[in-house]
C-alpha positions in Angstrom: -15.1 18.1 -16.5 -16.2 16.0 -19.4 -14.5 13.1 -21.0 -15.6 9.7 -22.3 -14.7 7.2 -19.6 -11.2 5.9 -19.9 -10.2 8.1 -22.8 -7.1 9.7 -21.2 -5.6 6.3 -20.5 -4.7 5.2 -24.1 -4.3 8.9 -25.1 -1.5 9.3 -22.6 0.2 6.2 -23.7 -0.1 6.6 -27.5 0.0 10.3 -28.3 3.4 10.7 -26.5 5.1 8.2 -28.9 3.5 9.2 -32.2 6.5 11.3 -33.4 9.1 8.4 -33.4 6.4 6.1 -34.8 6.3 8.1 -38.1 9.2 6.0 -39.4 7.4 2.8 -38.6 4.5 4.0 -40.8 6.6 4.4 -43.9 8.1 0.9 -44.1 7.3 -1.8 -44.7 3.5 -1.2 -44.4 2.3 2.3 -44.8 -0.9 3.2 -42.9 -3.8 5.2 -44.4 -3.9 7.9 -41.8 -3.7 11.5 -43.2 -2.2 14.3 -41.3 -5.6 15.9 -41.0 -6.8 12.8 -39.2 -4.4 13.5 -36.4 -6.4 16.6 -35.4 -8.2 14.4 -32.8 -4.9 14.3 -30.8 -4.6 18.1 -30.9 -8.3 18.6 -30.0 -8.1 16.2 -27.0 -4.9 17.8 -25.7 -6.3 21.3 -26.2 -9.6 20.5 -24.5 -8.2 17.9 -22.0 -11.1 15.7 -23.2 -13.0 14.6 -26.2 -15.5 17.3 -25.5 -15.2 21.0 -26.5 -14.2 23.2 -23.6 -16.7 25.8 -24.8 -20.1 24.3 -25.6 -19.6 21.0 -23.9 -20.3 18.9 -27.0 -18.4 15.7 -28.0 -16.2 15.5 -31.1 -15.2 12.3 -32.9 -12.0 11.3 -34.8 -12.0 11.9 -38.5 -9.9 8.7 -38.9 -11.6 5.3 -39.0 -11.5 3.2 -35.9 -9.3 0.7 -37.8 -6.7 3.4 -38.5 -6.8 4.6 -34.9 -6.4 1.0 -33.7 -3.4 0.6 -36.0 -1.7 3.5 -34.4 -2.3 2.1 -30.9 -1.0 -1.3 -31.8 2.1 0.2 -33.4 3.0 2.2 -30.3 6.0 1.4 -28.2 3.7 0.5 -25.3 1.2 -1.4 -27.2 0.9 -4.0 -24.5 -0.5 -1.4 -22.2 -2.3 0.8 -24.7 -4.2 -1.9 -26.6 -6.3 -3.3 -23.7 -7.3 0.3 -22.9 -8.2 1.0 -26.5 -10.4 -2.1 -26.5 -12.3 -0.6 -23.6 -12.9 2.9 -25.0 -13.1 2.4 -28.8 -16.8 2.0 -28.9 -17.4 5.0 -26.6 -15.0 7.3 -28.6 -16.9 6.7 -31.8 -20.4 6.5 -30.4 -22.7 9.2 -31.7 -26.0 7.5 -31.6 -26.8 8.1 -27.9 -27.7 11.8 -28.2 -27.7 12.6 -24.5 -24.2 11.2 -24.0 -22.9 13.7 -26.5 -23.5 16.6 -24.1 -21.9 17.4 -20.7 -24.5 17.6 -18.0 -26.5 15.4 -15.6 -25.4 11.8 -15.5 -28.9 10.9 -14.1 -30.3 12.0 -17.5 -27.7 10.1 -19.6 -25.3 13.0 -20.1 -21.6 12.8 -19.6 -19.8 14.1 -16.6 -16.7 12.9 -14.7 -17.7 15.1 -11.7 -19.9 12.2 -10.7 -17.9 9.1 -11.7 -19.8 6.3 -9.9 -22.3 4.0 -11.4 -25.0 4.7 -10.6 -24.2 8.4 -10.0 -25.7 10.4 -7.1 -29.3 11.5 -7.6 -30.1 15.2 -8.2 -31.5 15.4 -4.7 -28.3 14.0 -3.2 -26.1 16.4 -5.3 -28.2 19.3 -4.1 -28.2 18.1 -0.5 -24.4 17.7 -0.4 -24.0 21.2 -1.8 -26.2 22.5 1.0 -24.3 20.6 3.7 -20.9 21.8 2.3 -22.1 25.4 2.1 -23.3 25.3 5.7 -19.9 23.8 6.8 -17.8 26.2 4.8 -16.4 23.6 2.4 -15.9 24.7 -1.2 -16.9 22.1 -3.8 -15.2 23.8 -6.7 -12.3 21.3 -6.7 -14.3 18.2 -5.8 -16.1 15.2 -7.3 -19.0 13.3 -5.8 -19.4 9.5 -5.9 -22.1 7.1 -4.5 -20.9 4.0 -2.7 -22.6 0.5 -2.7 -23.8 1.0 0.9 -25.7 4.2 -0.1 -23.1 6.6 1.5 -21.4 9.3 -0.6 -17.8 10.3 -1.0 -16.7 13.9 -1.7 -13.4 13.5 -3.4 -11.2 16.6 -2.9 -8.5 17.4 -5.4 -5.2 17.6 -3.4 -1.7 16.3 -3.4 -2.2 14.6 0.0 -5.0 12.5 1.5 -3.7 13.3 5.0 -2.8 17.0 4.8 -6.0 19.0 4.3 -7.6 22.1 5.9 -8.2 21.7 9.6 -11.6 23.4 9.2 -12.8 20.5 7.0 -15.0 17.9 8.8 -14.3 14.2 8.1 -17.9 13.7 7.2 -21.3 15.4 6.9 -24.6 13.8 7.7 -27.9 14.5 6.0 -30.9 14.1 8.4 -33.1 15.2 5.5 -32.2 12.3 3.2 -30.6 10.0 5.7 -27.1 9.6 4.2 -23.5 10.4 5.2 -21.0 12.0 2.9 -17.4 11.3 3.7 -14.7 13.8 2.7 -11.7 12.2 1.1 -8.6 14.1 0.1 -6.0 13.0 -2.5 -8.0 13.1 -5.7 -5.5 13.5 -8.6 -2.8 13.4 -5.9 0.0 12.4 -8.3 -0.6 15.2 -10.7 -1.1 17.9 -8.0 2.0 16.8 -6.1 4.0 17.3 -9.2 2.5 20.8 -9.7 3.2 21.7 -6.1 6.8 20.5 -6.2 7.5 22.5 -9.3 5.9 25.6 -7.8 8.2 25.1 -4.8 11.2 25.2 -7.2 9.8 28.3 -9.0 9.5 30.1 -5.6 13.3 30.1 -5.4 13.4 32.3 -8.4 10.6 34.7 -7.6 11.6 38.3 -7.9 9.9 39.8 -4.8 8.2 38.8 -1.6 4.7 39.2 -3.1 5.4 36.7 -5.8 7.0 34.3 -3.3 3.9 34.5 -1.1 1.6 34.0 -4.1 3.4 30.9 -5.1 3.4 29.6 -1.5 -0.4 29.9 -1.4 -0.7 28.2 -4.7 1.3 25.3 -3.3 -0.8 25.2 -0.1 -4.0 25.1 -2.2 -2.8 22.2 -4.4 -1.3 20.2 -1.5 -4.3 20.5 0.8 -7.2 21.3 -1.4 -7.9 24.5 0.4 -9.8 27.0 -1.7 -9.2 29.7 1.0 -5.5 29.4 0.2 -6.2 29.8 -3.5 -8.3 32.9 -2.8 -5.4 34.4 -0.9 -3.1 33.6 -3.8 -5.5 35.4 -6.1 -5.4 38.5 -3.9 -1.6 38.5 -4.1 -1.8 37.9 -7.9 -3.9 41.1 -8.3 -1.0 43.0 -6.5 1.5 41.6 -8.9 1.2 44.5 -11.4 2.8 44.3 -14.8 4.8 41.0 -14.6 6.9 40.1 -17.7 5.0 36.7 -17.7 1.5 36.5 -16.5 0.9 33.5 -14.2 -2.5 32.5 -12.8 -3.0 28.9 -11.7 -6.1 27.1 -10.4 -8.9 24.7 -10.9 -11.0 26.8 -13.3 -12.2 24.6 -16.2 -14.5 26.3 -18.6 -16.7 23.2 -18.6 -18.3 23.0 -15.2 -20.8 20.6 -13.6 -24.4 21.1 -14.6 -25.0 22.7 -11.2 -22.1 25.2 -11.7 -20.6 24.2 -8.4 -17.6 22.2 -9.6 
C-alpha cells in the first residue's frame, strides 16, 4: 500500500464532481487545464494511489499546482476539499526527496501506509511482530502496524467490525525479546469493508448454485471479521466454480506489498 499521506481525501472530494464542473470552466473564466493534464485522476483511480501498482514508483501531475488548486477550489465541496488540498499539495508535487519516491521502508525514508504512525515501528519491531503473529496463527496479510506514544504497538486488522473477529485471535501479543506489547485491533477500513460485505450479502441472493452461495458467504465472513482462513476457504470454493459467465475473485491482494512481503 503506497500513497502520499492524505492524498485520497481531496481526491475523493474533487474527482467525483469534475464532470459537472466542465461547464464552470468555460464561462466566465476558462482554466488552462488540458485534457491530458487530467491523466493524474485516471492514474490515481487505476492505481488507488499516486504510486504505480507495478514498480512502486511515484508519479506527479502534468498540470501545474496552480491549475490543480483551481479545480479544487471550483469543486462543489470546496469548503471541505480546499483545506485537504493545502495539506497535501507540497507532498503531491515533491520529487526532490528521492527515497520518498519509492514504496518501501518508512524507517529509511520510503513511503508506506502499512506503517502509518510517526515514527513508524523499527525494523526489529516489524520482524518481531511478524514472528509473534506467525507463532499465534494470525495472518498479517490484511493488517497495518502502528507505534503508540507509550512504546506499545497496534496491529490494525482490516475488517467491517471492531468487535466481530476470529475467536482464535488473541487480544494482544507480548514480546519478551524486545519488551513490548502489540494489541490487535479490528475495524480498520470498517466503513468500506462493511459496504462490500453488505453488497455481497445481496449478491448471494442471486447466486446460481450452492457452491457460489457458500463462496460469497465466506467472502462476507472474511471482510466482516478479518479472517484470512475464511478467505482461504472462499478461494477453495472459487476453484470449484468452473467456467462461470463472469469471473469473480475478491480479496486483499494489492500488487504493491510491504517491503517485507507480509502485507
